[in-house]
Each structure stands twice: as structure tokens, then as C-alpha cells.
Phi, psi and omega in degrees: 000127185277162178300319181297318179294321179296318178295319177296320178298318178296317178299318179293323178293318177298317177298317179299314181296324178293316180298315180294329177292318176298319178301319179294321178296317178295319178300318179297317179299311183291322182291338176282341182256330187225169181295135183300319183296322178292317181298313181292325179298311181297318177302320182286332175301314180292320179299317179296320178297320179295315180299316181291325176296316178298318182296321182293339181269359179259163181301130179090346176064209184297322182296317180293320181294325183277345184294122179208150175264000183226064183296325180294317179296314181296321179293318180296318176304311184297315180293322179297318181293315182294326176293320179298319180297318178300315181296318181294318179295322175299320178299321178302319185289332181267321188252337188089173184287321186299303184289323179299313182288330177299318179285318182297335180299349180279355186298325177297327177291323177295321177298316179297319181293325184268351183296332178292298182293330184272315185252354180075021180275153180275131176239113183286172185294329180295317179290325175298322177296317178297319178300318178298318178297318179298319179290330172298321177299319178297317180297321178298321179292316184287327182052057179296139180088348179268159181293340182265008180298133181248111179303332180299337181298337180292341175295317178293324176298316178299320179298316179297319178296316180296319181289326176296317178296320176300317179297319179294317179293328176294318178294323178293318180295330182293346178291337180235334183246152177283165178297326180297321179293315179298320179296318180297312181294324179301315183285314186286310180293322178300319180294319179296313181298318182289327178294320180299333179264308190293332183298336180281351182244022181295138176214149182296145180245146175292148180306320180296325180282336172296326176296318176294324179295317178297318178296322177300315180297317181291323178294325177298312179295317181296319180296317178293325179296311180294328178293318177300313180297324179301311182286345176284328187256348183215156178289142182301321182295334181280329186257341186302321179303331182284351176295338179292347177295342177298326176298319180293310182296315180296321178295321178297318178295318178299319182287315188276324186264318186255006176057036176284166178237160178250109176288151183301317182294328179291317179297316180293314180297318179297321179297318178295317181297312181295317179299315179294322179295318178296321177296319179297318177296321179295317179295321179296319180295320178296322180293332182275346182264000000 
């Protein structure tokens, strides 16, 4: 991998995190006005169309992209992700972008902690120590036992757990299926599952909010496109640390657009979580070299 490709990969990852942060801001706006299930359903319709378009342009077309020996696993992954997105958007409406993303930033640590029992991977004592530090950060944010504890914060915790499990199942599925196949099943099955739920919560939208809805759909497709290109030109271990910039971008949107505030305990906890996560990624990269 050349230096130039790595730099391009980093640029694409930074772009991806910014796009997804904008997507989260739009999701928060729409979810405060309309039912979350309807918003996610429409978003997934566009996502499924994007996934199928990508598949038709690859060798073998739709049939090759859909071919899998583990349809139940792929279906469960897809349903889990769309459910996680619903939970995360609900968290935005209760907690805002800043606190939701501060807690959600712990998902890489959850993946590292669960990779042993789920995937049989070895996790050394240094990474376990980092995982412990990260979880201390989560506790600092949640402040259990304190008068300022917000039960709603557990929604973001649930979202992080669900996304960590999705990440582990994606790695497990990759042992037999290509990334293109997993991507295809994620979009198509997710759209079907979300339609079965969301169609019952349909409500009319104002023309101005349809404009936001269209922008939400396009940011979703654009974010996935730049992410795909990112992993095409650079190693995942080189660009993954920059994924934490989504916490920064989302927090900026929360502060500037939604007038959110950053509590001291949230800032401290997020710093511990991100620091522990970066150390875990560094140790993983060293173990792979």
C-alpha cells in the first residue's frame, strides 16, 4: 500500500465521518417531527436501491451479490443493523447528538471485548486494560447512582451493543461471503424488514421536510460510497482511527445547530473512550503485522 493511497484513504474516511454526522443531524431533525420508523424506512428504500445499483455494476450482477451459504446469518445481520439505526435515532431525540455519540464511541471496545467469546480471537491483557478504561469512561458519562443519571442514556448504550454485535457478525460472515454480498443483504433485507414495520406508522410530511428527507437519503448513499472507496485504497487498520472524528463532527452539529451543551463528565468520559479505542486499534494493528 503506497503512502499516497493511505493519505487518500484517510481523506475519504474523514469525508465519510462528516457525511454520516450530517446524516445524523438530519435524522435527529426529522425524528423530532415524524415517527422514527417511517423516517428510517424511507431512508432504507433509497439505501436498497443504491445497494442494488452497485451490485449490478459488479461481475455477476445481482445473482452473484445475493449468493450466500449463510442466508439466516446475513438476514439476522441486516435486521439487527436496521433495528440499531432505529434505536440510535431514538437516542438522538432523547439525548442529542453529543451525548449519544459519546456513548456510542464505545462500540469498538465492545467488539474487542466480545471478539474472544464470539469469534475465538485472542485479546491480550493490554487490550483488556484499555477496554476497562473505556468502560470507566462510559460509567463517567452515565453517572449511575448520581442525581443527574439519565435513564435515557441506556438507549445509546443499547445502540452501541447492537452495533458491536453487528460488527462481530459481519466479521464472522466474511469467512464465507464477500463484502459485496454482505453489503447487498444488509441493504435489501433491511429495507424489507423496515417496510414491514414502518408502513404502519406512515404520516404526511411537509414539503420542506421532504427536502430534508431526500438529503438524508443522498447522504446515506454518499457516505457508503466514500466508505467503500476508502477501504479500496487503504488498509482498514490505517484509516479506522479516523472514524472517531464522527464524534467530533456530530458534536459540532449538536452544539451549533441544535444548541446542545457538553457536560464536563461527558467530555471526560468521551476522552477516555476514544483514547482507549485508539490504543485498542493500535494493539490490533501491531498484532496483525
